[in-house]
C-alpha positions in Angstrom: -83.9 -25.3 -31.6 -83.3 -23.3 -35.1 -81.0 -20.2 -35.4 -82.5 -17.9 -37.4 -81.6 -14.9 -39.0 -83.7 -11.8 -39.8 -85.5 -9.3 -37.9 -88.1 -10.7 -35.0 -91.3 -10.5 -36.9 -90.1 -12.6 -39.8 -89.3 -14.9 -38.0 -92.2 -14.6 -35.7 -94.5 -15.4 -39.3 -92.1 -17.8 -40.0 -92.8 -19.9 -36.7 -96.3 -19.0 -36.7 -96.8 -20.7 -40.1 -94.9 -23.6 -39.4 -96.6 -24.3 -35.7 -100.3 -23.2 -37.6 -99.5 -25.6 -40.0 -98.6 -28.6 -37.6 -101.1 -27.8 -35.3 -104.0 -25.6 -36.1 -105.2 -22.4 -34.7 -106.7 -23.2 -31.2 -103.7 -25.7 -30.4 -101.1 -23.6 -31.3 -99.4 -21.8 -28.4 -97.3 -18.5 -28.6 -95.4 -19.9 -26.2 -94.2 -22.4 -28.5 -94.3 -20.2 -31.3 -92.1 -17.9 -29.8 -89.7 -20.7 -28.4 -89.2 -21.5 -32.3 -88.8 -17.9 -33.3 -86.2 -17.4 -30.5 -88.5 -14.2 -29.6 -89.8 -12.9 -26.3 -93.4 -13.7 -25.6 -94.1 -9.6 -25.8 -92.9 -9.6 -29.6 -96.2 -11.1 -30.8 -97.9 -8.1 -29.2 -95.4 -5.1 -30.0 -95.8 -6.7 -34.4 -99.4 -8.3 -33.8 -101.6 -7.2 -31.1 -102.2 -11.1 -30.0 -102.3 -14.5 -31.4 -105.9 -13.8 -33.7 -103.6 -10.4 -35.9 -100.9 -13.2 -35.7 -102.6 -15.7 -37.7 -104.2 -13.5 -40.0 -100.7 -12.0 -40.9 -99.6 -16.0 -41.3 -102.3 -16.7 -44.0 -99.9 -14.1 -46.6 -97.1 -15.1 -45.8 -97.8 -18.8 -46.3 -99.6 -18.5 -49.2 -96.3 -16.4 -50.4 -94.3 -19.6 -49.6 -96.7 -21.8 -51.6 -96.2 -19.2 -54.5 -92.6 -19.0 -54.6 -92.0 -22.8 -55.3 -95.8 -23.1 -57.3 -95.8 -20.1 -59.9 -99.0 -21.2 -60.9 -101.2 -19.9 -57.7 -100.6 -16.6 -59.5 -103.2 -14.7 -61.6 -103.7 -16.6 -64.9 -101.2 -14.8 -67.4 -101.3 -18.5 -70.0 -103.3 -17.5 -72.9 -104.3 -21.2 -73.0 -106.9 -21.0 -70.4 -107.1 -25.4 -70.2 -103.5 -25.2 -70.0 -103.3 -22.9 -67.6 -106.2 -25.4 -65.5 -104.2 -28.0 -65.9 -101.4 -26.7 -64.5 -103.4 -25.3 -61.4 -104.8 -28.7 -60.4 -101.2 -30.2 -60.9 -99.9 -27.7 -58.1 -102.8 -28.1 -56.4 -102.4 -31.6 -55.9 -98.8 -31.4 -55.2 -99.0 -28.2 -52.6 -101.1 -31.1 -50.7 -98.6 -33.3 -50.3 -95.9 -31.2 -49.9 -94.4 -31.2 -46.5 -91.4 -28.7 -47.2 -92.8 -24.6 -46.2 -94.5 -24.3 -49.3 -97.7 -26.7 -48.3 -97.9 -24.7 -44.7 -100.6 -22.9 -46.7 -102.2 -26.0 -47.4 -102.3 -27.2 -43.7 -103.2 -24.4 -42.5 -106.1 -24.6 -44.7 -107.1 -27.9 -43.3 -107.1 -27.1 -40.0 -109.0 -24.0 -40.3 -111.8 -26.0 -42.8 -111.8 -28.9 -39.7 -111.9 -26.4 -37.4 -112.8 -22.7 -37.8 -110.7 -20.1 -36.4 -112.1 -16.4 -34.6 -110.2 -14.8 -38.2 -112.0 -17.5 -40.8 -114.4 -14.9 -41.9 -111.8 -12.4 -42.8 -109.2 -15.2 -44.3 -112.6 -16.3 -46.0 -113.0 -13.0 -47.8 -109.6 -11.9 -48.1 -107.9 -15.3 -49.1 -109.7 -17.9 -50.0 -112.5 -16.5 -51.7 -109.8 -14.1 -54.3 -108.5 -17.9 -55.1 -112.0 -19.5 -55.7 -113.0 -16.8 -58.3 -109.7 -16.9 -59.9 -110.5 -20.3 -61.0 
């Protein structure tokens, strides 16, 4: 078990993003997430009110990890749209195969596509559609 710094909420988000990326929503357990985060199970209920809300909070957290390594996923500020699109596609290929923290978002998304979670509609409207519209 890795030693974590930071507050319980941050540790839970980090651990949950890793577990959801590896196992998907259905197979991930609160017990495993809490064990990885070195947190009490009650911390999930205190900070997130349960697994579904924790999962919904993991999405923006995982997107943030991706954008930290691949800033092209921010809004298009490049005056040359073709250049930006090429950078975006290149980054998307890289992030798809990225096994580091930056690749968690795409792995979570892959699980979601295969087996939608109860939070799918929220995630679709708040995260997936805005990315599609940006492109």
